[in-house]
Backbone as CSV, one residue per row, in Angstrom:
resi,resn,N_x,N_y,N_z,CA_x,CA_y,CA_z,C_x,C_y,C_z
1,MET,146.901,229.637,209.051,145.894,228.738,208.940,146.279,227.242,208.779
2,PRO,145.611,226.175,209.781,146.085,224.912,209.997,145.641,224.211,208.676
3,THR,146.608,223.374,208.193,146.401,222.415,206.985,145.900,221.131,207.512
4,LEU,145.365,220.346,206.434,144.902,219.101,206.714,145.954,218.249,207.451
5,THR,147.151,218.296,207.181,148.224,217.638,207.715,148.366,217.972,209.277
6,ASP,148.386,219.361,209.556,148.271,219.864,210.883,147.247,219.151,211.765
7,LEU,145.922,219.265,211.181,144.672,218.651,212.062,144.704,217.167,211.977
8,LEU,145.667,216.485,211.358,145.581,214.979,211.500,146.696,214.526,212.461
9,SER,147.338,215.663,213.092,148.427,215.311,213.942,147.520,215.145,215.521
10,LEU,147.465,214.000,216.026,146.756,213.839,217.259,147.745,213.807,218.421
11,THR,147.117,214.132,219.607,147.979,214.261,220.868,147.454,213.165,221.849
12,PRO,148.409,212.307,222.023,147.911,211.159,222.884,147.456,211.695,224.384
13,ALA,146.268,211.197,224.855,145.523,211.404,226.021,145.269,210.247,226.840
14,GLY,146.128,208.964,226.879,145.733,207.883,227.519,145.897,206.618,226.737
15,ASP,145.490,205.523,227.222,145.499,204.318,226.411,144.502,204.181,225.490
16,GLY,144.646,204.339,224.035,143.824,204.327,223.140,142.894,205.479,222.961
17,VAL,143.665,206.719,223.434,142.842,207.886,223.500,143.583,209.118,222.832
18,TRP,143.115,209.863,222.186,143.768,211.085,221.662,143.095,212.329,221.616
19,THR,143.550,213.267,221.572,142.649,214.531,221.413,143.340,215.216,219.952
20,ALA,142.030,215.892,219.314,142.483,216.538,217.990,142.017,218.033,217.950
21,ARG,142.252,218.779,216.839,141.675,219.851,216.804,140.699,220.021,215.621
22,ILE,139.835,220.913,215.790,138.877,221.393,214.364,138.998,222.750,214.445
23,THR,139.193,223.502,213.375,139.330,224.817,213.272,138.035,225.165,212.409
24,GLU,137.666,226.542,212.521,136.430,227.081,211.870,136.575,227.006,210.253
25,ASP,137.971,227.114,209.913,138.103,227.147,208.292,137.810,225.715,207.796
26,TRP,137.643,224.775,208.732,137.367,223.353,208.044,135.881,223.009,208.438
27,GLY,135.037,224.094,208.362,133.760,223.742,208.889,132.948,223.461,207.401
28,GLN,131.762,222.923,207.619,130.890,222.626,206.614,129.471,222.960,207.000
29,GLY,129.099,224.077,206.899,127.706,224.458,207.617,128.171,224.587,208.984
30,ARG,127.103,224.022,209.813,127.336,224.108,211.175,128.083,223.024,211.637
31,ALA,128.704,221.993,210.930,129.459,220.833,211.328,130.917,221.096,210.591
32,ALA,131.740,220.103,211.263,132.985,220.025,210.756,133.072,219.198,209.511
33,PHE,133.973,219.307,208.684,133.954,218.397,207.269,134.453,217.050,207.817
34,GLY,133.462,216.043,207.279,133.358,214.809,207.568,134.816,214.200,207.241
35,GLY,135.401,214.343,206.083,136.656,213.983,205.770,137.800,214.109,206.900
36,LEU,137.725,215.216,207.389,138.703,215.602,208.375,138.423,214.562,209.620
37,LEU,137.334,214.513,210.083,136.915,213.421,211.201,137.479,212.057,211.017
38,ALA,137.014,211.545,209.864,137.329,210.403,209.114,139.006,210.286,209.215
39,GLY,139.691,211.326,208.727,141.136,211.097,208.780,141.679,211.028,210.184
40,GLN,141.139,211.700,211.308,141.526,211.716,212.433,141.250,210.281,213.209
41,ALA,140.018,209.727,212.930,139.797,208.506,213.322,140.770,207.525,212.777
42,LEU,141.120,207.604,211.585,141.992,206.580,210.705,143.664,206.634,211.538
43,ARG,143.689,208.027,211.673,145.193,207.935,212.252,145.252,207.270,213.644
44,ALA,144.053,207.388,214.589,143.983,206.576,215.610,143.994,205.400,215.359
45,MET,143.289,204.814,214.845,143.181,203.270,214.595,144.357,202.727,214.018
46,GLY,145.063,203.673,212.962,146.346,203.024,212.477,147.395,203.004,213.366
47,ALA,147.233,203.741,214.552,148.399,203.658,215.508,148.484,202.249,216.190
48,LEU,147.263,201.521,216.199,147.002,200.490,216.967,147.122,199.173,215.941
49,VAL,147.365,199.195,214.614,147.420,198.167,213.542,148.797,198.074,213.131
50,ALA,149.257,196.832,212.752,150.533,196.430,212.104,150.563,197.525,210.849
51,PRO,151.781,198.145,210.756,151.876,198.877,209.589,151.802,198.127,208.468
52,ALA,152.126,196.775,208.222,151.860,196.106,206.916,150.362,196.147,206.515
53,ARG,149.449,196.176,207.435,148.068,195.972,207.271,147.391,197.548,206.858
54,THR,147.092,197.766,205.587,146.851,199.035,205.026,145.171,198.991,205.191
55,LEU,144.460,200.339,205.043,143.181,200.344,205.023,142.472,199.758,203.827
56,ARG,141.431,198.640,203.935,140.787,198.143,203.150,139.221,198.676,202.993
57,SER,138.730,198.961,204.131,137.380,199.476,204.166,136.911,200.227,205.280
58,LEU,136.235,201.304,205.044,135.977,202.126,206.322,134.318,202.423,206.293
59,LEU,133.593,202.296,207.375,132.336,202.410,207.602,132.168,203.525,208.623
60,VAL,131.313,204.670,208.421,131.142,205.859,209.149,129.668,206.024,209.489
61,ASP,129.406,206.168,210.695,128.036,206.714,211.070,128.136,208.032,211.915
62,PHE,127.622,209.126,210.945,127.825,210.528,211.716,126.587,210.654,212.495
63,ILE,126.857,210.826,213.889,125.722,210.978,214.836,125.311,212.517,215.046
64,GLY,126.335,213.515,215.285,125.884,214.652,215.352,127.104,215.592,214.872
65,PRO,126.905,216.863,214.705,127.778,217.813,214.291,128.949,218.066,215.206
66,ALA,130.176,218.233,214.628,131.251,218.500,215.634,131.612,220.117,215.193
67,ALA,131.683,220.651,216.266,132.062,222.180,215.956,133.439,222.392,216.258
68,PRO,133.821,223.667,215.958,135.383,223.795,216.206,135.819,223.971,217.443
69,GLY,136.920,223.418,217.834,137.541,223.059,219.209,138.118,221.917,219.174
70,THR,137.864,221.161,220.290,138.873,220.062,220.522,137.950,218.707,220.631
71,VAL,138.271,217.694,220.029,137.497,216.437,220.159,138.390,215.341,220.876
72,ARG,137.743,214.412,221.190,138.407,213.295,221.946,138.112,212.096,220.926
73,VAL,139.382,211.367,220.561,139.252,210.223,219.714,139.507,208.910,220.394
74,GLU,138.655,208.132,220.646,138.810,206.736,221.208,139.057,205.664,220.064
75,ALA,140.086,204.723,220.348,140.155,203.591,219.391,140.424,202.479,219.993
76,ARG,140.030,201.311,219.279,140.383,199.982,219.839,140.571,199.015,218.674
77,VAL,141.169,197.868,218.884,141.126,196.903,217.945,140.054,195.836,218.436
78,LEU,139.257,195.437,217.462,138.064,194.532,217.825,138.539,193.091,217.467
79,ARG,139.357,192.916,216.495,139.876,191.688,216.429,141.094,191.670,215.276
80,ALA,142.147,190.886,215.583,143.233,190.852,214.668,143.562,189.359,214.319
81,GLY,143.290,189.104,212.890,143.306,187.724,212.504,144.725,187.645,211.676
82,ARG,144.832,186.474,210.797,145.949,186.276,210.180,146.289,187.392,209.160
83,ALA,145.243,187.744,208.465,145.411,189.052,207.542,144.718,190.170,207.594
84,LEU,143.657,189.960,208.518,142.733,191.127,208.618,142.706,191.580,209.926
85,THR,142.594,193.133,210.304,142.337,193.682,211.644,141.140,194.424,211.601
86,GLN,140.133,194.231,212.372,139.215,195.115,212.304,139.220,196.163,213.684
87,ALA,139.084,197.551,213.448,139.263,198.499,214.479,138.012,199.311,214.527
88,GLU,137.944,199.959,215.576,136.710,200.907,215.836,137.276,202.114,216.488
89,ALA,136.658,203.171,216.059,136.985,204.464,216.733,135.745,205.203,216.848
90,ARG,135.740,206.109,217.952,134.679,206.980,218.233,135.184,208.435,218.475
91,ILE,134.334,209.411,218.054,134.872,210.594,218.359,133.875,211.343,219.213
92,PHE,134.330,212.188,220.250,133.436,212.712,220.958,133.890,214.276,221.162
93,GLN,132.731,215.121,221.606,133.072,216.397,221.910,132.071,216.899,222.875
94,ASP,132.820,217.409,223.935,131.746,217.681,225.190,131.319,216.390,225.682
95,ASP,131.995,215.228,225.593,131.347,214.074,226.145,130.029,213.627,225.358
96,ARG,129.810,214.153,224.205,128.856,213.621,223.510,129.442,212.944,222.169
97,PRO,128.862,211.919,221.856,129.373,210.968,220.605,128.903,211.933,219.308
98,VAL,129.993,211.985,218.391,129.874,212.733,217.074,129.791,211.822,216.020
99,ALA,130.758,210.754,216.054,130.880,209.779,214.971,131.379,208.485,215.416
100,ILE,131.072,207.413,214.637,131.412,206.143,214.932,132.091,205.631,213.619
101,PHE,133.264,204.955,213.815,133.976,204.458,212.604,134.400,202.705,212.787
102,VAL,134.279,202.205,211.936,134.839,200.763,212.037,135.350,200.462,210.638
103,ALA,136.902,200.103,210.919,137.439,199.971,209.675,138.216,198.561,209.567
104,ALA,138.570,198.236,208.450,139.138,196.789,208.119,140.534,197.243,207.356
105,PHE,141.701,196.721,208.185,142.853,196.845,207.650,143.321,195.413,207.291
106,GLY,143.955,195.162,205.999,144.329,194.068,205.485,145.918,194.096,204.967
107,ALA,146.529,192.875,205.095,147.897,192.838,204.509,147.574,192.051,203.127
108,PRO,148.453,192.327,202.153,148.435,191.587,201.008,148.496,190.120,201.214
109,ARG,147.757,189.334,200.353,147.694,187.885,200.399,147.810,187.275,199.240
110,ARG,148.507,186.226,198.815,148.659,185.547,197.720,147.388,185.192,197.208
111,THR,147.107,185.265,195.825,145.860,185.103,195.281,145.870,184.593,193.891
112,ALA,144.874,183.809,193.501,144.773,183.472,192.155,143.981,184.359,191.052
113,LEU,143.398,185.292,191.837,142.543,186.383,191.004,143.367,187.653,190.911
114,HIS,143.145,188.031,189.589,143.920,189.226,189.330,142.907,189.846,188.268
115,TRP,142.261,190.866,188.545,141.442,191.666,187.920,141.702,193.077,187.976
116,PRO,142.101,193.716,186.916,142.535,195.160,187.032,141.348,196.180,187.254
117,THR,141.425,197.077,187.911,140.475,198.251,188.269,140.287,198.694,186.684
118,PRO,139.053,199.442,186.748,138.797,199.837,185.458,139.449,201.430,185.151
119,PRO,139.815,201.398,184.065,140.407,202.834,183.739,139.524,203.849,183.875
120,PRO,139.972,205.109,184.109,139.039,206.533,184.245,138.420,206.605,182.679
121,PRO,137.165,207.244,182.827,136.725,207.686,181.724,137.462,208.616,180.907
122,ALA,137.202,208.912,179.542,138.045,209.768,178.812,137.984,211.308,179.200
123,LEU,139.097,211.846,179.678,138.933,213.117,180.467,139.422,214.309,179.587
124,PRO,139.123,215.409,179.774,139.731,216.623,179.236,140.957,216.899,180.014
125,PRO,141.882,217.670,179.295,143.051,218.099,180.141,142.421,219.159,181.109
126,VAL,143.203,218.955,182.398,143.023,219.891,183.448,143.424,221.241,182.976
127,ASP,144.265,221.635,182.236,144.796,223.021,181.917,143.815,223.414,181.248
128,GLY,143.278,224.775,181.457,142.289,225.585,181.035,140.715,225.436,181.464
129,LEU,140.759,224.369,182.313,139.428,224.139,183.031,139.417,225.167,184.361
130,PRO,138.205,225.982,184.541,138.255,226.938,185.540,138.228,226.378,186.946
131,ALA,138.843,227.102,187.676,138.905,226.815,189.229,137.569,227.167,189.751
132,LEU,137.092,226.461,190.684,136.021,226.851,191.482,136.498,227.815,192.539
133,PRO,136.137,229.101,192.826,136.393,229.976,193.612,135.886,229.598,194.924
134,HIS,136.433,229.996,196.213,135.914,230.038,197.361,135.235,231.257,197.620
135,ILE,133.868,230.787,197.900,132.961,232.294,198.210,132.467,232.256,199.533
136,PRO,132.932,232.988,200.439,132.521,232.797,201.793,130.970,232.922,202.073
137,GLY,130.481,232.123,202.639,128.925,232.153,202.911,128.242,231.420,201.973
138,ILE,128.912,231.068,200.771,128.296,230.385,199.734,128.952,228.904,199.696
139,THR,130.267,228.787,199.471,130.793,227.566,199.416,131.220,227.125,200.832
140,PRO,131.192,225.794,201.122,131.650,225.324,202.459,132.999,226.010,202.813
141,ALA,133.123,226.382,204.155,134.660,226.731,204.521,135.716,225.909,204.114
142,PHE,135.477,224.648,204.374,136.650,223.765,204.182,137.078,223.741,202.668
143,SER,136.342,224.131,201.738,136.589,223.929,200.322,137.644,224.837,199.999
144,GLN,137.957,225.929,200.785,139.131,226.774,200.379,140.444,226.099,200.422
145,HIS,140.547,224.880,201.140,141.782,224.125,201.192,141.989,223.275,200.062
146,PHE,140.964,223.165,199.024,141.065,222.306,197.941,140.978,223.104,196.687
147,ASP,141.740,222.652,195.555,141.651,223.274,194.201,140.788,222.299,193.332
148,TYR,139.592,223.009,192.936,138.391,222.039,192.342,138.421,222.657,190.671
149,ARG,138.455,221.409,189.880,138.304,222.011,188.571,137.055,221.105,187.813
150,TRP,135.886,221.713,187.727,134.833,220.839,187.366,135.024,220.423,185.848
151,THR,134.520,219.326,185.496,134.584,218.709,184.030,133.222,218.488,183.759
152,ASN,132.105,218.919,184.322,130.966,218.966,183.593,130.211,220.470,184.305
153,THR,128.931,220.443,183.751,128.203,221.797,184.067,127.356,221.740,185.022
154,ALA,127.331,220.327,185.702,126.242,220.019,186.983,126.708,220.741,188.199
155,PHE,126.536,222.137,188.249,126.923,222.635,189.571,126.024,222.552,190.477
156,PRO,126.277,222.536,191.665,125.238,222.447,192.828,124.079,223.630,192.621
157,PHE,122.905,223.470,192.622,121.722,224.251,192.637,121.580,225.070,191.193
158,SER,122.252,224.365,189.989,122.140,224.782,188.960,120.806,224.229,188.011
159,GLY,120.000,223.379,188.757,118.850,222.746,187.854,119.223,221.856,186.946
160,ALA,120.197,221.116,187.132,120.781,220.134,186.128,119.658,219.091,185.929
161,ALA,119.721,218.325,184.928,118.821,217.354,184.325,119.189,215.872,184.871
162,GLN,120.586,215.699,185.443,121.033,214.386,186.071,121.646,214.670,187.303
163,PRO,121.609,213.910,188.279,122.258,213.952,189.607,123.679,213.451,189.509
164,GLU,124.509,214.266,188.940,125.957,213.819,188.591,126.727,214.885,188.966
165,ILE,128.052,214.687,189.447,129.100,215.507,189.552,130.454,214.979,189.115
166,ALA,131.316,215.580,188.481,132.580,215.140,188.059,133.682,216.352,188.159
167,GLY,134.933,215.843,188.209,135.920,216.917,188.094,137.175,216.541,188.706
168,TYR,138.004,217.354,188.749,139.566,217.242,189.151,139.605,217.907,190.656
169,LEU,140.532,217.381,191.433,140.707,218.041,192.796,142.015,217.595,193.207
170,ARG,142.610,218.640,194.048,143.879,218.368,194.620,143.972,219.503,195.833
171,PRO,144.886,219.093,196.975,144.965,220.046,197.979,145.725,221.338,197.494
172,ARG,145.272,222.349,198.284,146.074,223.625,198.058,147.307,223.524,198.485
173,SER,147.502,222.973,199.704,148.641,222.779,200.547,149.479,221.685,200.080
174,SER,150.810,222.058,199.705,151.558,220.948,199.304,152.079,219.956,200.337
175,THR,151.902,220.312,201.595,152.182,219.329,202.727,151.019,218.425,202.786
176,ASP,149.836,218.831,202.520,148.525,217.985,202.313,148.860,216.934,201.295
177,GLY,149.197,217.337,200.056,149.220,216.505,198.962,150.336,215.610,199.053
178,ALA,151.456,215.779,200.005,152.454,214.810,200.058,152.022,213.530,201.084
179,LEU,150.833,213.778,201.589,150.316,212.636,202.355,150.122,211.454,201.602
180,ALA,149.283,211.441,200.485,149.204,210.475,199.641,148.975,209.000,200.447
181,ASP,148.135,208.968,201.462,147.655,207.878,202.154,146.133,207.764,202.328
182,ALA,145.664,206.760,203.146,144.290,206.684,203.301,143.503,207.924,203.852
183,ALA,144.240,208.667,204.652,143.648,209.857,205.206,143.412,210.782,204.114
184,LEU,144.347,210.867,203.408,143.984,211.899,202.109,142.963,211.539,201.320
185,VAL,143.020,210.049,200.935,141.986,209.603,200.165,140.659,209.872,200.578
186,VAL,140.437,209.531,201.754,139.032,209.668,202.565,138.723,211.194,202.407
187,ALA,139.583,212.171,202.600,139.459,213.433,202.637,138.803,213.976,201.137
188,LEU,139.661,213.524,200.172,139.431,213.774,198.752,138.009,213.416,198.257
189,ILE,137.730,212.169,198.570,136.547,211.591,198.134,135.213,212.206,198.595
190,ASP,135.385,212.787,199.952,134.419,213.549,200.659,134.306,214.768,200.293
191,ALA,135.247,215.396,199.811,135.214,216.834,199.617,134.111,217.434,198.463
192,TRP,133.606,216.581,197.767,132.666,216.987,196.830,131.272,217.007,197.225
193,PRO,130.348,218.118,196.730,129.086,218.135,197.041,128.228,216.847,196.575
194,ALA,127.120,216.555,197.479,126.290,215.407,197.213,125.847,215.673,195.716
195,PRO,125.816,214.435,195.000,125.477,214.743,193.466,124.144,215.176,193.396
196,VAL,123.128,214.939,194.266,121.704,215.416,193.981,121.628,216.667,194.138
197,LEU,122.581,217.600,194.638,122.380,219.023,194.760,122.236,219.776,193.411
198,PRO,122.952,219.309,192.276,122.706,219.734,191.094,121.334,219.974,190.556
199,LEU,120.361,219.037,191.118,119.238,219.045,190.483,118.407,220.079,191.046
200,LEU,118.621,220.708,192.213,117.964,221.830,192.712,118.304,223.243,192.064
201,ASP,117.211,223.987,192.069,117.631,225.389,191.322,117.776,226.451,192.469
202,ARG,117.886,226.030,193.652,118.042,227.075,194.853,118.773,226.201,195.835
203,PRO,119.668,227.024,196.785,120.431,226.508,197.673,119.570,225.789,198.825
204,ALA,120.336,224.559,199.120,119.562,223.562,200.295,120.877,223.046,200.966
205,HIS,120.726,222.588,202.178,121.500,221.852,202.966,121.383,220.456,202.662
206,ALA,122.549,219.690,202.832,122.616,218.280,202.762,123.704,217.734,203.903
207,SER,123.402,216.676,204.592,124.528,216.236,205.241,124.631,214.552,205.266
208,THR,125.586,213.970,205.544,125.744,212.637,205.312,125.331,212.035,206.577
209,VAL,124.478,210.792,206.519,124.148,210.125,207.660,125.292,208.895,207.999
210,THR,125.129,208.143,206.871,126.234,206.935,206.866,127.056,206.967,205.470
211,TRP,128.253,206.344,205.677,129.192,206.601,204.645,130.178,205.262,204.597
212,MET,130.223,204.681,203.538,131.252,203.776,203.206,132.402,203.837,202.325
213,VAL,133.608,203.705,202.662,134.617,203.908,201.639,135.457,202.529,201.338
214,ASP,135.728,202.053,200.172,136.371,200.862,200.129,137.759,201.369,199.237
215,ILE,138.836,200.980,199.738,140.088,201.285,199.194,140.495,200.119,198.224
216,VAL,140.475,200.515,196.921,140.752,199.390,195.901,141.987,199.675,195.194
217,GLY,142.887,200.520,195.561,144.017,200.807,194.983,145.006,201.270,195.870
218,ASP,146.219,201.428,195.663,147.381,201.985,196.493,147.501,203.265,196.216
219,PRO,147.243,204.231,197.173,147.326,205.588,196.915,148.904,206.092,197.073
220,ALA,149.821,204.998,197.653,151.256,205.471,198.076,152.015,206.137,196.952
221,GLY,151.711,205.721,195.933,152.669,206.263,194.623,152.158,207.560,193.828
222,ALA,151.184,207.981,194.486,150.402,209.180,193.760,151.196,210.273,193.790
223,ALA,151.342,211.279,192.847,152.047,212.341,192.680,151.640,213.339,193.684
224,PRO,152.604,213.967,194.521,152.161,214.641,195.804,151.347,216.007,195.196
225,ALA,151.613,216.692,194.016,150.823,217.701,193.818,149.996,217.569,192.607
226,GLY,149.712,216.268,192.346,148.538,215.903,191.169,147.280,216.152,191.375
227,PHE,146.296,216.164,190.218,145.031,216.364,190.349,144.528,214.894,190.407
228,TRP,143.564,214.714,191.233,142.830,213.450,191.393,141.453,213.730,190.758
229,TYR,141.018,212.734,190.203,139.692,212.798,189.509,138.495,211.997,190.258
230,PHE,137.413,212.805,190.396,136.236,212.263,191.097,135.042,212.309,190.134
231,GLU,134.178,211.252,190.247,133.015,211.054,189.561,131.960,210.709,190.800
232,GLY,130.676,211.419,190.739,129.731,210.835,191.651,128.447,210.928,190.958
233,ALA,127.419,210.140,191.416,126.002,210.243,190.954,125.025,209.644,191.983
234,ALA,123.995,210.085,191.929,122.898,209.420,192.956,121.972,208.346,192.205
235,THR,121.801,207.238,192.919,121.101,206.240,192.386,119.474,206.558,192.628
236,ALA,119.105,207.115,193.514,117.804,207.409,194.251,117.620,208.662,195.010
237,ALA,116.669,209.424,195.035,116.504,210.426,195.976,114.903,210.588,196.428
238,ASP,114.708,210.513,197.384,113.137,210.618,197.982,113.035,210.706,199.379
239,ALA,111.760,211.111,199.841,111.703,211.280,201.318,112.671,212.209,202.076
240,GLY,113.319,212.970,201.265,114.372,213.776,202.001,115.946,212.961,202.286
241,TYR,115.980,211.932,201.770,117.151,211.141,201.575,117.608,210.837,200.202
242,ALA,118.991,210.547,199.918,119.424,210.159,198.727,120.563,209.104,198.735
243,ASP,120.747,208.261,198.072,121.777,207.222,197.837,122.717,207.733,196.828
244,VAL,123.954,208.194,197.297,124.928,208.468,196.159,126.312,207.695,196.358
245,HIS,126.913,207.461,195.041,128.069,206.542,194.839,129.198,207.652,194.199
246,GLY,130.436,207.317,194.637,131.618,208.125,194.008,132.687,207.151,193.693
247,ARG,133.460,207.492,192.626,134.738,207.013,192.546,135.790,207.889,192.394
248,LEU,136.955,207.784,193.118,138.306,208.583,193.015,139.479,207.910,192.312
249,PHE,139.955,208.667,191.343,141.089,208.081,190.508,142.223,208.854,190.852
250,ALA,143.322,208.158,191.158,144.613,208.990,191.427,145.155,209.654,190.205
251,PRO,146.249,210.654,190.316,146.582,211.345,189.182,147.266,210.475,188.166
252,SER,147.676,209.195,188.405,148.127,208.436,187.474,146.892,207.742,186.489
253,GLY,145.546,207.855,187.107,144.564,207.303,186.278,144.031,206.281,187.019
254,ALA,144.664,205.545,187.911,144.210,204.404,188.591,143.145,204.526,189.459
255,LEU,142.063,203.635,189.557,141.051,203.823,190.579,141.729,203.649,191.912
256,VAL,141.266,204.485,192.844,141.980,204.192,194.214,140.748,203.820,195.251
257,ALA,139.589,204.468,195.406,138.641,204.123,196.106,137.358,204.486,195.624
258,THR,136.179,203.743,196.139,134.845,203.754,195.799,133.985,204.233,197.057
259,SER,133.054,204.791,197.011,132.256,205.666,198.049,130.786,205.319,197.842
260,LYS,130.129,205.079,199.021,128.600,205.033,198.958,128.200,205.839,200.355
261,GLN,127.251,206.575,199.948,126.779,207.478,201.178,125.131,207.565,201.192
262,LEU,124.553,207.519,202.336,123.153,208.048,202.488,123.230,209.417,203.053
263,VAL,122.569,210.292,202.197,122.602,211.727,202.424,121.503,212.281,202.865
264,ALA,121.189,212.948,203.911,119.975,213.566,204.191,119.947,214.924,203.474
265,GLU,118.798,215.327,202.889,118.835,216.528,202.218,117.652,217.351,202.775
266,PHE,117.725,218.709,202.800,116.847,219.705,203.294,116.258,220.524,202.295
267,SER,115.630,219.865,201.266,115.035,220.787,200.122,113.638,220.844,200.152
268,SER,112.913,221.017,201.339,111.694,221.203,201.360,110.974,222.310,200.631
269,PRO,110.023,222.023,199.838,109.552,223.036,198.826,109.115,224.404,199.568
270,PRO,109.186,225.438,198.727,108.737,226.709,199.586,107.007,226.549,199.808
271,ALA,106.896,227.388,200.855,105.371,227.450,201.117,104.590,228.332,200.217
272,PRO,103.332,227.615,199.743,102.584,228.244,198.826,102.258,229.596,199.328
């Protein structure tokens, strides 16, 4: 079974063009796991950017679902300034666009501003927390590649009072955990269900329309096998869409990334 590390390995197919694989075990309903596509796009863009410039921000627009099989990744540099490089990537399958990515890569700069990222909230020890099992047909296929430990009781479709989700997460494969780079960060922060789903008392689908990730810390020193902590909440949900936010903390407790998504949800009430 291919790991995240395996599927992030791109095959050159021309100037600024690569091919990549998607396998069924990395699916999310009828689409591929968005974090995998984002990682593939980041690898392509990163190949065109100076190594000293690391990911600072990623914007994603999901256009259509990607199915298991081969995808084509096209990337280009839009502008390279003195400190920032803006790059774009597009993923195609069967010549149809699947997703568009715009990223900002920046080198460290001298600054007079030094404001530490906030510490994580008080957390229970991960030992003793129950692991979320992978249940074929119930939980997304890609979730079998991650070890989830919920820290609250707001499970999807549990009829919770608040649109919130929180817990620990780590890759099941030790090779994936050893990545500790931007590709792993976007996969981990996207691996959780939309925080509005706990409000429902019956299953319903949800999919991301647009997604923004800001890297606010350095993931490079993270423990390869450590648990990362995620907390997410919805700010609003109406008319079939929800605005959701998330924060991802490294095993050290340092805030590494923030996320904002527009989610389309399909919870139409049952017919009378």
